[in-house]
C-alpha positions in Angstrom: 1.5 -11.3 -26.3 1.0 -7.8 -25.0 -1.5 -6.9 -22.3 -3.7 -5.2 -24.9 -3.8 -8.3 -27.1 -4.7 -10.5 -24.2 -7.4 -8.2 -23.1 -8.9 -8.0 -26.6 -8.9 -11.8 -26.7 -10.5 -12.1 -23.3 -13.2 -9.6 -24.3 -13.8 -11.7 -27.4 -14.5 -14.7 -25.2 -11.1 -16.4 -24.5 -11.4 -15.9 -20.7 -8.8 -18.5 -19.9 -6.1 -15.9 -21.0 -6.9 -14.0 -17.8 -4.6 -16.4 -16.1 -1.7 -15.0 -18.2 -2.5 -11.5 -16.9 -2.6 -12.7 -13.4 0.7 -14.5 -13.7 2.3 -11.3 -15.0 1.1 -9.0 -12.2 0.2 -11.2 -9.2 3.6 -10.9 -7.4 3.9 -7.2 -8.0 0.3 -6.5 -6.9 0.6 -8.7 -3.9 3.8 -6.8 -2.8 2.1 -3.5 -3.4 -0.9 -4.6 -1.2 1.3 -6.1 1.4 3.2 -2.8 1.8 0.1 -0.8 2.0 -1.3 -3.0 4.7 2.0 -3.2 6.6 1.5 0.3 8.1 -1.7 -0.9 9.6 -0.2 -4.3 10.6 -2.8 -6.2 8.5 -0.3 -8.0 6.3 -2.0 -11.3 6.7 -4.9 -10.0 4.6 -2.7 -9.2 1.6 -3.4 -12.5 -0.3 -7.1 -12.2 0.2 -7.1 -8.6 -1.0 -4.9 -9.5 -4.0 -7.4 -12.2 -5.0 -10.2 -9.6 -4.5 -8.3 -7.2 -6.8 -8.0 -9.7 -9.6 -11.6 -10.8 -9.2 -12.8 -7.1 -9.4 -10.5 -6.5 -12.4 -11.9 -9.5 -14.2 -15.5 -8.6 -13.5 -14.8 -5.0 -14.7 -12.6 -5.8 -17.6 -15.3 -4.8 -20.1 -15.0 -1.3 -18.7 -11.3 -1.1 -19.2 -10.3 1.5 -21.9 -6.7 1.4 -23.2 -6.9 5.0 -24.3 -7.3 6.2 -20.7 -4.7 4.1 -18.9 -2.4 1.1 -19.2 -3.7 -2.2 -17.8 -1.1 -2.1 -15.0 -2.2 1.4 -13.9 -5.8 0.4 -14.0 -5.0 -2.8 -12.0 -3.0 -0.9 -9.4 -5.9 1.6 -9.0 -8.2 -1.3 -8.3 -5.7 -2.8 -5.8 -5.3 0.6 -4.0 -9.0 1.1 -3.8 -9.5 -2.4 -2.5 -6.9 -1.9 0.2 -8.3 1.6 1.2 -11.8 0.1 1.5 -10.5 -2.6 3.8 -8.5 -0.1 5.9 -11.7 2.0 6.3 -13.5 -1.1 7.6 -10.7 -2.1 9.9 -10.4 1.5 11.3 -14.1 1.5 12.2 -13.6 -1.9 14.0 -10.3 -0.6 15.7 -12.0 2.5 17.1 -14.3 0.3 19.3 -11.4 -1.9 20.4 -9.2 1.1 21.3 -11.7 2.3 23.9 -10.6 -0.6 26.1 -6.8 -0.1 26.7 -6.5 -3.5 28.3 -6.8 -5.2 24.9 -3.4 -3.9 23.7 -0.9 -6.6 24.5 2.6 -5.8 25.8 5.6 -7.9 25.3 7.3 -9.0 28.5 10.3 -6.8 29.1 12.5 -9.8 30.2 11.9 -11.5 26.8 12.4 -8.5 24.5 15.8 -6.7 24.7 15.6 -3.0 25.1 17.1 -2.2 21.8 14.6 -4.4 20.0 11.7 -2.6 21.8 13.1 0.8 20.8 13.5 -0.4 17.2 9.9 -1.7 17.2 8.7 1.6 18.6 10.5 3.5 15.9 9.1 1.2 13.2 5.6 1.7 14.6 6.0 5.4 14.7 7.1 5.5 11.1 4.3 3.1 10.1 1.8 5.4 11.9 3.2 8.5 10.2 3.0 6.8 6.8 -0.6 5.6 7.5 -1.5 9.2 8.4 -0.5 10.5 4.9 -3.1 11.3 2.2 -3.8 8.3 -0.1 -1.6 9.4 -3.0 1.4 10.4 -0.9 1.1 7.1 1.0 1.0 5.0 -2.2 4.0 6.9 -3.6 6.1 6.5 -0.5 5.3 2.8 -0.3 6.2 2.2 -3.9 9.5 4.2 -3.5 10.7 3.1 -0.1 9.4 -0.4 0.2 9.1 -1.6 -3.4 12.2 0.4 -4.4 10.6 1.6 -7.7 12.1 4.5 -9.6 10.1 7.7 -10.3 9.0 6.6 -13.8 7.6 3.3 -12.5 5.8 5.0 -9.7 4.3 7.5 -12.1 3.2 4.7 -14.4 1.5 2.7 -11.5 -0.2 5.7 -10.0 -1.2 7.3 -13.3 0.8 10.5 -12.5 3.6 12.4 -14.1 7.1 12.0 -12.9 7.1 15.6 -11.5 3.9 14.9 -9.7 5.5 11.8 -8.1 8.5 13.8 -7.0 6.2 16.4 -5.5 4.1 13.7 -3.7 7.3 12.1 -2.3 8.6 15.5 -1.2 5.4 16.3 0.6 5.2 12.8 2.1 8.7 12.9 3.5 8.2 16.4 4.9 5.0 15.3 6.6 6.6 12.2 8.0 9.5 14.3 9.3 7.1 16.7 10.9 5.1 13.9 12.5 8.3 12.3 13.9 9.9 15.6 15.0 8.7 15.4 18.6 9.9 11.9 19.0 13.3 12.7 17.5 13.7 15.9 19.6 12.9 14.3 22.9 16.3 12.5 23.5 18.2 15.7 23.0 16.1 17.5 25.6 16.7 14.8 28.2 20.5 14.7 27.6 
């Protein structure tokens, strides 16, 4: 059964078929949400936000129009908006926590080898750079680099053309490179 057929049957009253749609998309949507949250180190919320996404999709299924987008594109849009809403909430909470620098824990230097600390620092810098990207660029780079999707799949999930996705990825990579330029240039200056 296609998504369209299932959706028509659900709209006609066979709501139990929604479980079939969930089974088709749950792992992919969960991975998408997980990677969006990873840059903010909120991965533990992924399952809750995935459940929220499917709940919101079910409640709004009557508004879904096949002519405007595929079900998967519509579902990923709901997932992205759910995550962005949560990130906005978390950022407002984090601002008040950041005012007290003593809250930020530091790993004991004797427990964490230096190379692991440097690697973690680089990972955090990249996460922060990705997190600073505009929404569409961030979604595109996550789908490409973390989910390993090709341009066509990314275009489908984001409701964009392939050329738009390539442009988003180019701008995202350029922005990340620019943000990390100072960090990368420092070791050469000290040498």
